[in-house]
PAZAPA-4460 file (N, C-alpha, C; in steps of 0.05 Angstrom, whole numbers, plus 32768, in hexadecimal, padded with zeros to 4 digits):
% residues 149
    n_x    n_y    n_z   ca_x   ca_y   ca_z    c_x    c_y    c_z   seq   type   mol
   8A2F   8A8C   8398   8A1A   8A92   83AB   8A26   8AA2   83C1     1      M     A
   8A1A   8AB8   83C7   8A26   8AC9   83DC   8A1E   8ABE   83F8     2      N     A
   8A2A   8ACA   840C   8A27   8AC1   8428   8A0A   8AC2   8431     3      Y     A
   89FC   8AD8   842B   89E0   8ADA   8434   89CE   8AC5   8428     4      L     A
   89D2   8ABF   840E   89C3   8AAA   8401   89C8   8A8E   840E     5      N     A
   89E2   8A89   8414   89E9   8A6F   8421   89DC   8A6D   843C     6      K     A
   89DD   8A84   844B   89D2   8A84   8466   89B3   8A7F   8464     7      L     A
   89A6   8A8D   8452   8989   8A8A   844E   8982   8A6D   8447     8      L     A
   8991   8A62   8434   898D   8A46   842C   8990   8A33   8443     9      L     A
   89A5   8A37   8453   89AA   8A27   846B   8992   8A28   847E    10      T     A
   8989   8A41   8483   8973   8A45   8496   8959   8A37   848C    11      L     A
   8954   8A3B   8472   893B   8A2F   8466   893D   8A10   8468    12      V     A
   8954   8A05   8461   8957   89E8   8463   8954   89DE   847F    13      L     A
   8960   89EE   8492   895D   89E6   84AE   8940   89E6   84B7    14      G     A
   8931   89FA   84B0   8915   89FB   84B7   8905   89E4   84AA    15      V     A
   890B   89DF   8491   88FD   89C9   8482   8903   89AE   848E    16      V     A
   891C   89AA   8496   8924   8990   84A1   891A   898C   84BE    17      L     A
   8919   89A2   84CE   8912   89A0   84EA   88F3   89A1   84EE    18      V     A
   88E5   89AF   84DD   88C8   89B3   84E0   88B8   8999   84E2    19      S     A
   88BD   8985   84D1   88AE   896C   84D3   88B3   895E   84EE    20      P     A
   88CB   895F   84F8   88D1   8953   8512   88C2   8961   8528    21      K     A
   88C2   897C   8528   88B4   898B   853C   8896   8986   853A    22      L     A
   888C   8985   8522   886F   8980   851E   8868   8964   8528    23      Q     A
   8879   8950   8524   8874   8935   852D   8874   8934   854C    24      A     A
   8887   8943   8558   8887   8945   8575   886E   8951   8580    25      Q     A
   8864   8966   8573   884C   8974   857C   8834   8961   8579    26      E     A
   8833   8952   8563   881D   893F   855F   881E   8929   8574    27      E     A
   8836   8921   857B   8839   890D   8590   882F   8917   85AB    28      G     A
   8836   892F   85B1   882C   893C   85CA   880E   893D   85CA    29      R     A
   8802   8946   85B4   87E5   8948   85B2   87D8   892D   85B5    30      D     A
   87E4   8918   85A9   87D9   88FD   85AB   87DA   88F4   85C8    31      R     A
   87F1   88F8   85D6   87F3   88F0   85F2   87DF   88FF   8603    32      I     A
   87DB   8919   85FD   87C8   8929   860D   87AC   891E   8609    33      K     A
   87A5   8916   85F0   878A   890B   85EA   8786   88F0   85F9    34      S     A
   879B   88E0   85F8   8799   88C6   8606   8796   88CA   8624    35      L     A
   87A5   88DD   862F   87A3   88E3   864C   8787   88EC   8653    36      K     A
   877B   88FE   8643   8760   8907   8648   874C   88F0   8648    37      I     A
   874F   88DF   8634   873D   88C8   8632   8741   88B5   864A    38      A     A
   8759   88B1   8652   8760   88A0   8669   8753   88AB   8682    39      F     A
   8757   88C5   8687   874B   88D2   869E   872D   88D1   869E    40      I     A
   8721   88D7   8687   8704   88D7   8684   86F9   88BC   868B    41      S     A
   8706   88A7   8681   86FC   888C   8687   86FE   8885   86A4    42      E     A
   8715   888B   86B0   8719   8883   86CC   8709   8894   86E0    43      K     A
   8705   88AE   86DB   86F6   88BE   86EE   86D8   88BC   86EB    44      L     A
   86CF   88B5   86D4   86B2   88B2   86CF   86A3   88CB   86DA    45      A     A
   86AB   88E2   86CF   869F   88FB   86D8   8682   88FE   86CE    46      L     A
   8671   8909   86DF   8656   8910   86D6   8659   8928   86C3    47      T     A
   8644   892D   86B2   8646   8945   86A1   864B   895F   86B0    48      P     A
   863E   8962   86C7   8642   897A   86D8   865E   897C   86E2    49      K     A
   8669   8965   86EC   8685   8964   86F5   8698   896B   86DF    50      E     A
   8694   895F   86C8   86A5   8962   86B1   86A6   8980   86A8    51      A     A
   868F   898D   86A9   868D   89A9   86A1   869E   89BA   86B2    52      E     A
   86A0   89B4   86CC   86B0   89C3   86DE   86CE   89BA   86DE    53      K     A
   86D1   89A0   86DC   86EC   8994   86DF   86FF   899B   86C8    54      F     A
   86F7   8997   86AF   870A   899A   8699   8716   89B6   8696    55      W     A
   8708   89CC   869A   8716   89E6   8699   872B   89E8   86AE    56      P     A
   8725   89DE   86C6   8739   89DF   86DC   8751   89CE   86D5    57      I     A
   874C   89B6   86CB   8761   89A4   86C4   8773   89AF   86AE    58      Y     A
   8766   89BA   8699   8775   89C5   8682   8786   89DD   868A    59      N     A
   877A   89EE   869C   8789   8A05   86A5   87A2   89FC   86B5    60      E     A
   879E   89E8   86C6   87B5   89DE   86D6   87CA   89D1   86C4    61      H     A
   87C2   89C2   86B0   87D5   89B6   869D   87E5   89CB   868F    62      E     A
   87D8   89E0   8686   87E7   89F6   8679   87FB   8A03   868B    63      D     A
   87F2   8A08   86A4   8804   8A15   86B8   881B   8A02   86BE    64      T     A
   8816   89E9   86C2   882B   89D5   86C8   883F   89D3   86B1    65      A     A
   8835   89D3   8699   8847   89D2   8681   8859   89EB   8681    66      D     A
   884E   8A02   8686   885E   8A1A   8686   8873   8A1A   869B    67      L     A
   886C   8A10   86B3   887F   8A0E   86C9   8895   89FA   86C2    68      L     A
   888E   89E4   86B6   88A3   89D0   86AF   88B5   89DB   869A    69      R     A
   88AA   89E9   8686   88BB   89F5   8671   88CE   8A0A   867D    70      Q     A
   88C3   8A1A   868F   88D3   8A2E   869B   88EB   8A22   86AB    71      K     A
   88E5   8A0D   86BA   88F9   89FF   86CA   890E   89F2   86B8    72      E     A
   8905   89E4   86A3   8918   89D7   8690   892A   89EC   8683    73      R     A
   891D   8A01   867A   892C   8A16   866C   8941   8A22   867F    74      K     A
   8938   8A2A   8696   894A   8A37   86A9   8960   8A24   86B2    75      Y     A
   8959   8A0C   86BA   896C   89F9   86C4   8980   89F0   86AE    76      F     A
   8975   89EB   8697   8986   89E3   8680   899A   89F9   8678    77      G     A
   8991   8A12   8678   89A2   8A28   8670   89B7   8A2E   8685    78      K     A
   89B0   8A2C   869E   89C2   8A34   86B4   89D2   8A1E   86C0    79      N     A
   89CD   8A05   86B8   89DD   89F0   86C4   89E8   89DE   86AE    80      S     A
   89EE   89E9   8697   89F8   89DA   8681   8A10   89C9   8688    81      A     A
   8A22   89D5   8698   8A39   89C7   86A1   8A3C   89CC   86BF    82      D     A
   8A2F   89BB   86CF   8A2D   89C0   86EC   8A49   89C0   86F9    83      A     A
   8A5C   89B1   86ED   8A77   89AF   86F8   8A85   89CA   86F8    84      A     A
   8A7E   89DC   86E6   8A8B   89F6   86E3   8A7D   8A0C   86F3    85      T     A
   8A67   8A06   86FF   8A59   8A1B   870F   8A68   8A22   8728    86      L     A
   8A69   8A3B   872E   8A75   8A43   8748   8A61   8A3C   875E    87      S     A
   8A6A   8A3C   8777   8A59   8A37   878D   8A42   8A4B   878E    88      D     A
   8A48   8A64   8788   8A33   8A79   8789   8A1F   8A74   8773    89      A     A
   8A28   8A6C   875B   8A16   8A67   8745   8A04   8A4F   874B    90      Q     A
   8A10   8A3A   8757   8A01   8A22   875E   89EC   8A29   8773    91      A     A
   89F3   8A39   8787   89E1   8A41   879B   89C9   8A51   8790    92      S     A
   89CF   8A63   877E   89BA   8A73   8771   89A8   8A62   8760    93      Q     A
   89B4   8A4F   8752   89A4   8A3D   8741   8991   8A2C   8753    94      L     A
   899B   8A22   8769   898A   8A13   877B   8973   8A24   8787    95      L     A
   8979   8A3D   878D   8964   8A4F   8797   894E   8A53   8783    96      K     A
   8956   8A57   876A   8943   8A5B   8754   8932   8A41   8750    97      E     A
   893F   8A2A   8751   8931   8A11   874E   891D   8A0C   8765    98      L     A
   8926   8A13   877D   8914   8A10   8794   88FB   8A23   8790    99      E     A
   8900   8A3A   8786   88EA   8A4D   8782   88D7   8A42   876C   100      A     A
   88E2   8A36   8758   88D1   8A2A   8743   88C1   8A12   874E   101      M     A
   88CE   8A02   875F   88C0   89EB   876B   88A9   89F5   877E   102      H     A
   88AF   8A0A   878C   889B   8A16   879E   8883   8A21   878D   103      E     A
   8889   8A2D   8776   8874   8A36   8765   8863   8A1F   875B   104      E     A
   8870   8A09   8754   8861   89F1   874B   8850   89E6   8761   105      R     A
   885B   89E6   8779   884C   89DC   8791   8833   89ED   8796   106      Y     A
   8837   8A07   8795   8820   8A19   879A   880B   8A16   8784   107      K     A
   8814   8A12   876C   8801   8A0E   8756   87F1   89F4   875A   108      S     A
   87FE   89E0   8764   87F0   89C7   876A   87DC   89CA   8780   109      G     A
   87E2   89D9   8794   87CF   89DE   87AA   87B6   89ED   87A0   110      K     A
   87BA   8A01   878F   87A4   8A10   8784   8793   89FE   8772   111      V     A
   87A0   89EC   8763   8793   89D9   8752   8780   89C7   8762   112      Y     A
   878A   89BC   8777   877A   89AA   8788   8762   89B9   8794   113      V     A
   8767   89D2   879D   8751   89E1   87A8   873B   89E7   8793   114      Q     A
   8743   89ED   877B   8730   89F1   8765   8721   89D7   875E   115      K     A
   8730   89C1   875E   8723   89A7   8758   870E   89A0   876D   116      L     A
   8712   89A8   8786   86FF   89A2   879B   86E4   89AF   8795   117      K     A
   86E4   89C5   8785   86CB   89D2   877E   86BD   89C4   8767   118      T     A
   86CB   89B2   875A   86C0   89A6   8741   86B9   8988   8744   119      A     A
   86C9   897A   8753   86C5   895D   8756   86C9   8954   8773   120      I     A
   86BE   893D   877A   86C2   8934   8796   86E0   892D   879B   121      P     A
   86E7   892F   87B5   8703   892A   87BC   870C   890F   87B5   122      E     A
   86FB   88FB   87B6   8703   88DF   87AE   870B   88DF   8791   123      K     A
   86FE   88EF   8780   8705   88EF   8764   871F   88FF   875F   124      K     A
   8725   8912   8771   873F   8920   876F   8755   890C   8774   125      I     A
   8752   88FC   8789   8766   88E7   878F   8768   88D4   8777   126      I     A
   8751   88CC   876D   8751   88BA   8756   875F   88C7   873D   127      L     A
   875A   88E1   873A   8767   88EF   8724   8786   88EE   8727   128      L     A
   878F   88F4   873E   87AC   88F4   8743   87B8   88D9   873E   129      L     A
   87AB   88C4   8747   87B3   88A8   8743   87B2   88A1   8725   130      K     A
   879D   88AA   8718   8799   88A4   86FB   87AF   88B2   86EA   131      T     A
   87B6   88CA   86F1   87CC   88D8   86E3   87E6   88C9   86E6   132      E     A
   87EB   88C0   86FE   8804   88B1   8704   8804   8897   86F4   133      E     A
   87ED   8889   86F3   87EA   8870   86E4   87EF   8875   86C6   134      N     A
   87E4   888B   86BC   87E7   8891   86A0   8805   8896   869A   135      F     A
   8812   88A5   86AB   882E   88AB   86A7   883E   8890   86A7   136      K     A
   8838   887E   86B9   8846   8865   86BB   8841   8854   86A1   137      R     A
   8828   8853   8698   8822   8845   867F   8830   8851   8667   138      K     A
   8831   886C   8666   883F   8879   8651   885D   8873   8650   139      L     A
   8869   8872   8667   8886   886B   8669   888A   884E   8660   140      I     A
   8878   883C   8669   887A   8820   8661   8878   881D   8642   141      Q     A
   8865   882B   8636   8862   882A   8619   887B   8835   860B   142      Q     A
   8886   884B   8616   889E   8857   860A   88B5   8843   860B   143      F     A
   88B8   8836   8622   88CE   8823   8625   88CB   880B   8612   144      R     A
   88B2   8802   860F   88AD   87EC   85FD   88B4   87F2   85E0   145      L     A
   88AD   880B   85D9   88B2   8813   85BD   88D0   8818   85B8   146      R     A
   88DE   881F   85CD   88FB   8823   85CA   890B   8809   85CD   147      R     A
   88FD   87F5   85D7   890A   87DB   85DA   8919   87D8   85F5   148      G     A
   8913   87E8   8608   8921   87E6   8623   8910   87D5   8636   149      N     A
***
């Protein structure tokens, strides 16, 4: 078997072995997202009119927040793989970039709240923020229980 055939076989086996794991992770994310939506819906008790305005704003914000988190993880992971070997200048630059990303996330959150104010009462916005935090806490508890911690 020549080199190219071995390489192709290795790549195909890698994809076949990794694909089910990636698909399971994606299904897990989708399940968590569905549970979160149901949890929020139950706790907020939105009227049909509120729900019509709320969910597009919420979904847009979730997509934006996911992209910002991915960007931060990718950048920070790539550039701080071994923090001990960073020069002072590299560390300073990395911190500046991270501060900029945090600022971007903060601004996105402000815009989100302003948009929510056009869709639902402010009391429900506070309830939403508390509900999301409660969901996150319950999710972590369930994760720990399943891992045995």
